[in-house]
PLY file of the C-alpha trace (Angstrom):
ply
format ascii 1.0
element vertex 221
property float x
property float y
property float z
element edge 220
property int vertex1
property int vertex2
end_header
45.60 -37.15 205.32
42.71 -37.80 207.99
40.23 -34.95 209.14
41.37 -36.51 213.12
45.19 -35.97 211.96
44.02 -32.30 210.73
42.38 -31.38 214.20
45.60 -32.58 215.87
47.59 -30.58 213.98
45.55 -27.51 214.84
46.89 -25.22 217.48
45.58 -25.06 220.99
46.98 -22.36 223.25
46.64 -23.02 226.87
48.56 -19.61 227.91
47.14 -16.44 228.16
49.54 -15.06 226.14
48.81 -17.78 223.50
44.98 -17.44 223.34
45.87 -13.52 222.82
47.95 -14.70 219.95
45.81 -16.95 218.86
42.56 -14.52 218.90
44.35 -12.10 216.56
45.44 -9.99 220.58
48.40 -9.95 219.16
49.82 -10.14 216.05
53.28 -8.45 216.37
56.37 -10.67 217.78
58.43 -7.88 219.67
54.88 -7.16 221.25
54.50 -10.78 222.42
58.12 -10.53 223.59
57.62 -7.43 225.35
54.16 -8.61 227.49
53.75 -9.36 231.36
53.98 -13.21 230.57
56.44 -15.08 228.99
56.42 -17.14 225.47
55.71 -20.76 226.93
54.74 -21.94 223.97
56.90 -22.49 220.23
53.33 -21.76 218.87
53.07 -18.30 219.93
56.60 -17.17 217.28
55.00 -19.78 214.63
51.78 -17.71 214.42
53.81 -14.54 214.49
57.17 -14.92 212.71
58.96 -16.43 209.45
62.06 -17.50 211.11
65.48 -18.70 209.69
67.66 -21.78 211.22
71.27 -22.02 211.29
72.71 -24.80 213.20
76.41 -24.14 214.66
78.54 -26.36 214.20
79.74 -27.34 217.73
80.46 -31.16 216.94
83.67 -32.24 215.25
85.91 -35.81 213.47
89.13 -36.28 212.78
89.79 -35.05 209.71
91.99 -36.43 206.49
95.71 -35.50 207.04
94.84 -34.16 210.78
92.78 -31.38 211.90
88.99 -31.60 212.80
86.21 -31.57 210.47
83.51 -29.50 211.92
79.50 -31.34 212.44
76.51 -30.65 213.59
76.13 -32.10 216.60
78.48 -33.25 219.30
77.86 -37.22 220.52
78.38 -38.11 223.91
78.19 -41.50 226.23
76.54 -42.02 228.95
77.50 -45.56 231.08
75.02 -47.56 232.14
74.99 -51.27 233.40
73.55 -52.28 229.91
76.70 -50.70 228.40
76.55 -47.06 226.57
74.32 -45.00 225.52
74.86 -42.05 223.04
72.89 -39.28 222.23
73.82 -36.30 219.89
73.70 -32.83 221.54
73.08 -29.10 218.96
72.70 -25.67 219.11
70.47 -23.51 216.90
69.87 -20.15 216.17
66.78 -19.09 214.94
66.08 -15.53 212.95
63.92 -13.11 210.90
67.06 -10.96 209.92
65.52 -8.14 211.12
64.18 -7.92 214.83
64.40 -11.28 216.80
66.68 -13.65 216.94
66.41 -17.02 219.84
69.43 -19.65 221.14
68.96 -22.96 221.78
70.11 -26.41 222.38
69.07 -29.79 222.24
70.00 -33.48 223.16
68.50 -36.68 221.88
69.38 -40.02 220.15
69.17 -38.99 216.48
70.55 -35.18 215.40
67.70 -34.47 213.56
65.80 -34.85 216.94
68.24 -33.41 218.56
68.25 -30.21 216.58
64.70 -29.79 216.43
64.76 -29.97 220.65
67.09 -26.92 219.85
64.31 -25.49 217.47
61.95 -25.68 219.99
63.88 -23.83 223.67
65.21 -21.04 220.31
61.61 -20.33 220.09
60.93 -19.91 223.80
64.18 -18.26 224.31
63.76 -15.27 221.58
64.57 -11.66 222.17
63.86 -8.08 220.74
67.63 -7.28 219.32
67.13 -3.04 219.02
69.36 -1.31 216.30
70.84 1.62 215.82
73.64 3.44 214.63
75.94 4.03 217.92
79.50 5.04 216.05
80.96 8.14 216.38
82.41 7.47 212.64
78.95 7.82 211.45
76.03 9.53 212.22
73.44 8.16 209.35
70.59 6.77 210.58
69.99 3.81 208.46
70.20 1.55 211.70
71.97 -1.00 210.68
74.20 -1.74 213.45
73.96 -1.59 217.31
72.79 1.41 219.11
75.63 1.22 221.61
78.58 -1.46 223.11
77.92 -4.14 225.27
79.39 -7.22 226.64
78.53 -10.91 226.59
80.50 -13.84 228.39
80.27 -17.63 228.60
82.04 -19.63 230.05
86.01 -18.58 229.38
84.82 -16.56 226.34
83.97 -12.93 226.69
82.94 -11.44 223.39
82.28 -7.71 223.16
80.21 -6.11 220.06
80.99 -2.42 218.97
78.94 -0.69 216.63
80.46 -0.19 213.63
79.94 2.82 210.38
78.57 1.97 207.12
80.58 -0.08 204.70
82.46 -2.20 207.69
80.16 -4.93 207.08
80.33 -7.79 209.62
84.02 -8.15 211.26
83.90 -11.26 213.21
84.21 -15.30 212.66
81.98 -17.09 210.69
80.04 -18.39 213.69
79.86 -15.48 215.40
78.21 -14.00 211.54
75.38 -16.40 211.69
74.30 -15.06 214.73
74.31 -11.75 213.46
73.28 -11.85 210.45
69.50 -13.90 211.67
69.66 -10.97 213.99
69.56 -8.17 211.18
72.79 -7.04 211.84
74.75 -5.48 208.93
77.94 -3.52 210.31
79.25 -4.53 213.64
83.03 -4.73 215.39
83.56 -8.28 217.49
86.49 -8.76 220.08
86.57 -11.84 221.12
88.40 -12.96 224.13
89.15 -16.56 226.06
89.00 -20.06 224.61
86.57 -19.24 221.39
87.31 -22.11 219.45
84.81 -23.88 222.00
81.75 -22.49 220.04
78.71 -23.52 222.02
80.62 -20.17 224.80
81.77 -18.56 221.79
77.61 -18.38 220.70
76.31 -18.33 223.71
78.13 -15.31 224.89
76.93 -13.17 221.63
74.06 -13.82 222.13
74.21 -12.91 226.03
75.67 -9.90 225.23
72.80 -8.83 221.71
70.04 -9.63 225.15
71.86 -6.63 226.88
70.82 -4.14 223.87
67.57 -4.47 225.34
68.29 -4.78 228.95
70.55 -1.56 228.63
68.43 0.19 225.88
68.30 4.04 226.62
64.53 5.41 225.75
64.34 7.77 222.56
64.34 11.09 223.35
0 1
1 2
2 3
3 4
4 5
5 6
6 7
7 8
8 9
9 10
10 11
11 12
12 13
13 14
14 15
15 16
16 17
17 18
18 19
19 20
20 21
21 22
22 23
23 24
24 25
25 26
26 27
27 28
28 29
29 30
30 31
31 32
32 33
33 34
34 35
35 36
36 37
37 38
38 39
39 40
40 41
41 42
42 43
43 44
44 45
45 46
46 47
47 48
48 49
49 50
50 51
51 52
52 53
53 54
54 55
55 56
56 57
57 58
58 59
59 60
60 61
61 62
62 63
63 64
64 65
65 66
66 67
67 68
68 69
69 70
70 71
71 72
72 73
73 74
74 75
75 76
76 77
77 78
78 79
79 80
80 81
81 82
82 83
83 84
84 85
85 86
86 87
87 88
88 89
89 90
90 91
91 92
92 93
93 94
94 95
95 96
96 97
97 98
98 99
99 100
100 101
101 102
102 103
103 104
104 105
105 106
106 107
107 108
108 109
109 110
110 111
111 112
112 113
113 114
114 115
115 116
116 117
117 118
118 119
119 120
120 121
121 122
122 123
123 124
124 125
125 126
126 127
127 128
128 129
129 130
130 131
131 132
132 133
133 134
134 135
135 136
136 137
137 138
138 139
139 140
140 141
141 142
142 143
143 144
144 145
145 146
146 147
147 148
148 149
149 150
150 151
151 152
152 153
153 154
154 155
155 156
156 157
157 158
158 159
159 160
160 161
161 162
162 163
163 164
164 165
165 166
166 167
167 168
168 169
169 170
170 171
171 172
172 173
173 174
174 175
175 176
176 177
177 178
178 179
179 180
180 181
181 182
182 183
183 184
184 185
185 186
186 187
187 188
188 189
189 190
190 191
191 192
192 193
193 194
194 195
195 196
196 197
197 198
198 199
199 200
200 201
201 202
202 203
203 204
204 205
205 206
206 207
207 208
208 209
209 210
210 211
211 212
212 213
213 214
214 215
215 216
216 217
217 218
218 219
219 220
């Protein structure tokens, strides 16, 4: 790799928050998320935390013998004078399996590029997920669940998250389970209503519920 290419890969922050991170004035991702200036550069997240990616299976093609074979991208077509132009849409969730999680969507002519765009948006849409043990059945202090019940909506889908005692595990569908694991939640009850087969709305409603945890978090005594 040439010296010029190496220089191009060096991150040069453009925002005040980015410059603070680059200088080492902010070293914690939660501190950055709670800063009065929003995260507007994905490199800020890259500098502060290691993330795991999960691509949501939002697409589908007819399977052999009927049914739908789920795919990571959904293909759409737009009509132009020159004919139809196709693009791929993707949804991804990024999390550190501990404190933070982000959700993003992306669109491109190429599936990998659509996923990369979704990952970039997810980094700009990171949230802190407070942990707790709000279940009346378990007064332990392991903080493997959530502090209180919350509800999120997206389209026709409603997702209700309830604290669960130790040993319950993740009582939810596979796609919601991906979100819980990336957020570091080990025990939870999940109730869903609406057209949950629409996975974009299901995952977005789950994410919206998690956002309320921070918004509604009660201060510690």
